[in-house]
N, C-alpha and C positions, 0 to 999 in steps of 0.2 A: 088921382093917384093915392094909393095907401101910404100911410106914414111908415117910416122904418122903426124898428125897435130902438130904444134909447140906450146910450152907454150905461153899463153897470159899474158900480164901484169896484175897484181892484179887490180881488178876493182870491183865496186859494182853496178849491175843493179838495186838493190832494196833499198839501204840505202845511205844516205848522210854522209859525213865525220862527221857532227855535231852529228849524231845519232849512230856513230860507237860503237859497244859493246866491252866488254872485249874479248881478243883473246882466242880462243879455239885451243889447240895444238893437231894436228893429228899425229898418227903413221900409216904408210902404210906398210902392209905386202904383198909383191908381186909387183915387179917393172917392169913388162912386159907391153904389150900394153894396157890392161884394167887398170892396176895400174896407168899408166901415164895419162889415160883419167880421172881417179879420181883426180889425182894431178892437172891437168889443171882446172878442175871445182872447186876444193877447192880454187884455186887461184883467182877465180871470186867472192868468198864470202868475205864480210867484216868481220873482226874479226876472221879469220881462218888462221892457219899457220901450215905447215908441218914441224915437228921437227925431225922425225926419219923415216927411211926406212929400211926394212929388205928384203933380197932376197939372196938365196944361190948361184945364178948365177952371176959370176963376170962381165960378159958382160952386163947383165941387170943393175947392179949397176953402171957400167961405163956409160951406155947410159943415165941413170938418171942425172948424173953429166954433161954430154955433152949437154943435153937438157936444162940445167940451173935450175934444181930443187934443192932446198936446203934441208937440213936435215942430221943429223948424220946417217951414213950407218952401217948396221950390216949384217953379212953373215947368221945369224940364228935368227929366230923370238924370240927364248927364251932369247937371249942376249938383244934384244930390250926390251922385257917385264921386264927383271931384271933391266935394266938401268932406267926405269921409265921416268918421266918428260913429260908425255903426258896426255891428257884428254879423248881421244877416239881413236878407232882403225878401220882401213879399211882393210879388207882381200880381196886381188885380186890375189891370187895365183892359180895354176892349181886345177881343181875340186877335184882330188883325194887327195889333201893335206888339204882340208878344215876341215875335221873332226879332224885330229890331232892338227891343229893350233887352232881351236875353243876350244878344250878341255883346252888348256893352256890359251887362252884369256879370256874365261868365268871365270876361276879361278882368273884371275887378277882383275876382278871386274870393268872394264871400259866399257862404251857403245861401241858397235861394229856394224859396217855395213859390212856384209859378202856378197861377190858376189854370184850370182846364179851359178849353183844350190847350195842349202844349202850343200849337200854332193853328192858324186857320187853314193851312194847306199842308199836304203831305210833303211837298217840295221843301217848304220852310222847316218842317220837322227834321228832314234829312240833313239840312244845312246846320241846324242847331246841334244835332248829334255829332256832326263832324267837328264843329268848334269845341264842343265839350270834351273831346278826346284829350285836349291839352289843358283843360281848365284845372285849377288847383283846389276847387271847392265843390262840394256835392250840390246837385240840383234835384229837387223833389217836386213832382207834379201833383197838384192839389186835387186828388180824386176823393172828395169828401164822402161820397156814398159808401166807400169801403169801411168808414168809421162810424156809421150809424150803429148803435148798440144791437138792434135786432139782426142787422146784416152781419155784423161781426160774429154774433152767436150762430147764425146759419152757416157761415163759412167754417167756423171751428168744428161744427158737427160733421160737415162734409169731410174735413181734413182728418177727423177722428175715425172716419169710416162708418159712421152711424147709418148713412143712407145706402151703404154698399157701393157698388160700382155706379158712378153717376152716368146717366144716359140723356137726360133732358133738363133744360133750364127754360123757365118762362118768367118774363119780367113784364109787369104792366105798370105804366105810370099814367094816371088820369088826373089832370091837374088844371091849374089856372093858366091863362095865356102869358106870354112873355110880358114882363113888367116894363114900365117906362124907364129908359136909360138915357144917358147924356147923348145928345145929337141923334137919338133914335137909332143908334148903331146896330141894335139887335133886331132890326126889321129887315135886314138885307143879307142875303146869303154870301155876298162877296166879302162882307166884313166879319160874319160869324163863322163861315165855313159851311153854313147850312144848318138847319135844325138838328139833323142827324149827326152832325159833328158837334155843334155848340152844346146842345142839351144832352145828347145821347151817348157821347163819349164816356160818360159815367157808367152807363149800363154795359157798353161793350168792354170796358175795363173790368167790370164785375164778371161778365161772362168768361173772359180769359182767365181771371183769377180762379173762379169756381171750376171751370172745365180743365184747367191745367194743360191747355193746348193752345194751338194757334189757329186762327180762322183761315179757311181755305176757299170758302164760297159764301157770297152774300146775295140775298134776294130781298128787294123791298118794294112795297107799294105804298105810296103816300101822296098827299095833296095839301093844298091850301084852300080849305073849304069854308071856314067860318071867320077866323081871326084876321083882322086888318084887310079883308077883301075890299077892294075899291079905294083903299086909303093910299095917299102918297105923302112923302116927306121931302120938302124942298124940291118938289117936282119929280121925285123918284117913287115908283110904285113899290110897296112892300112885296117881298117875294119868298117868304119863308114858309116851310111846311108847318101845318098845325096838327096833323095826324098821320100815322103811318103804322104799317106792320113790317117788321124786319125779321128774316130768318137767316141764321148764321150756322154754317157747318164747320166743325173743327176737325183738325187732322187726326184726333184720337177717337173719332166717331161720335162725340157728344154733339147734340144739336141744341140750338138756343133760339128763342123767339122773343121779340120785343113788341109790345102793344102800347103805342103812344097816342094819347089824346090830350090836346091842350085847350079844350073848351069843355072841360068836365070838372069845374071847380066845386060842384056839388057832391063829389064823391067823398065818402067817409075816409077811405084809405087813399092816400096819394100814390104810394108804391106798394105793390104786391109782388113778391119774389118767391118763386117756387123752384126747388131743385129736387129732381126725382131720380133715385137710383134703383137698383134691383132689389133692395131691402126695404126702403122707406122713402117718404117724401118729407122735405123740410121746407117750411114756408116762413117768410118774414112779412109782417104787415106794418106799414109806417104811415101815420097820419100826416096831413099837411101842416104848415105852420099855424100856430094859434091865431095869428092876426087875420087869417083867411077863413077861420071857422065861424059859424053863425053867432056863437056866444063868446068868441074871443078866448076860449079856454084851451089849454094844452090837453091833448088826448094821449093815452098810453099806447105805445106800440106793442106788438105781440109777436110771438114765435110759436109755431105749431109743428109738432113732430108726429108723423102719421106712419107707423110701421105696418108693413103688409102682414106680418105674422099675427099680431093681436087684433088688427083692424080697429084699434082704439086710439084716436088722436089725443095727444097731450098738448094742451094750450097753456102758454105762460105769458103773463104781462111783464113788460120790461119798463122799469122805472129809471128816469134820468133826472138829475138835479134840476130844480126849477130855474136857477140862475143860468145854468148852461143852456137849457132850452130857450130861455129868453134872449140869449145873446145872438141868435141867428135864425135862419129859416131852414136849417138842414138837420133838425132833430138832434142837435148836440154834436154832430160829427165834426164840425169845424174846430170845436174845442179839443176833442180827442185827437184829431190830426195834429193840431198845433202842439199838444203836449208831447207827442212823439217827435215832431220836428225839433222842438226845443231841446229835447234830450240828445238828439243827434248833434245839434249845434254845440252843446256843452261837452259832450262826451265822445264825439266822433262816431264813426260807423257809416253805413250806407243808407241812402234813402229807401224807404219801403216802396215808394212808387217812383220808378226810374224814368229818365227821359225816353228810354226804349219803350217802357210801358205806355207812356203818353203818346208816343208816335204810333204804336200799334192800335190804340183806341181811335186815333184820328184816321188811320188807314181804313178801319172797318166802317167808320162813319162816312168817310168820303166815298167808299164803295157803295154804301147804302144810298147815298144821295144820287150817285150815278145810276144805280139800278132803278130807283124811283123815277128818274127822268126818262130812261130808255126802255123800261119794261123788261130788261134782260138781267139774268144773274151775272154777277161779276166775280171772276176768279182772282184770288189773291196769291 
């Protein structure tokens, strides 16, 4: 198993000490790999402090201490919520625990950032949205891929009309297999929602955001061909897809396609996103994490604008602060997302990624999983 990035000293890429605001106290539920990425990025924010951490796994809690993260530790999230003393909550526990934890956190009335997917099933998503109708604090779904700098740049060009009327979206992710997680929970569709929910809700969220419409039809072809084939964990066979093609039709005529391969860690680009309108194509190219590259070095992301009129593509490299890149595996997006979430906690406002957004992404992923199983298109 590859080692995780180490915690970075608290720093502020955006604020001087003279302008440092009052401290916002964070409670973290889930102290595994993604929980620690959140902790490292919170450590880069001025005026943010982790005061409490909850995780039922003793090894995860011990790992947090060994990595140098502060905060009172609890074996159960309900004990953390009862203890109080925090201003906001981050949920980074396994997918199938989100619904139960969210039910308790929403009642507590503190702003919450919940990792994707919102829930492992569409039914649980609907239940959470119903409970949230009477909640007193905002809930934000952590769709980090929105905040990758080249992806943000692509979206801003689409919204500015630079590509003209958007007609097609193509997203390719060729990457490494699922990493080792506590109790191997990410090897089983019943716990993750399936690969096309667990991993790909990010991309279905991006499709909705770029298309500006809602999915009406999903067709997928996928399989488990290479990763974990023949493996079992505590007597249960792994059953998650490791590759798929997914086509999504939107109600405004935009069509989108996902090409996923999770046994392609030799690829230079991990994500390639193309949005094509009647005037131009805009593309974002995102490398994988430095710790998975042959030389261990960060690689620059790129954005390319290809207008039909001139037929001359314009390529631009996107630079991200080294400390921000080193704090996680998502090309700085976790930090930029947290910066906006922190602003909402301090100053009010609405989440940029709502519970409704989270549910819609799960719905598309669940439809894709069904289509891959049955070989039939699924209407939404």
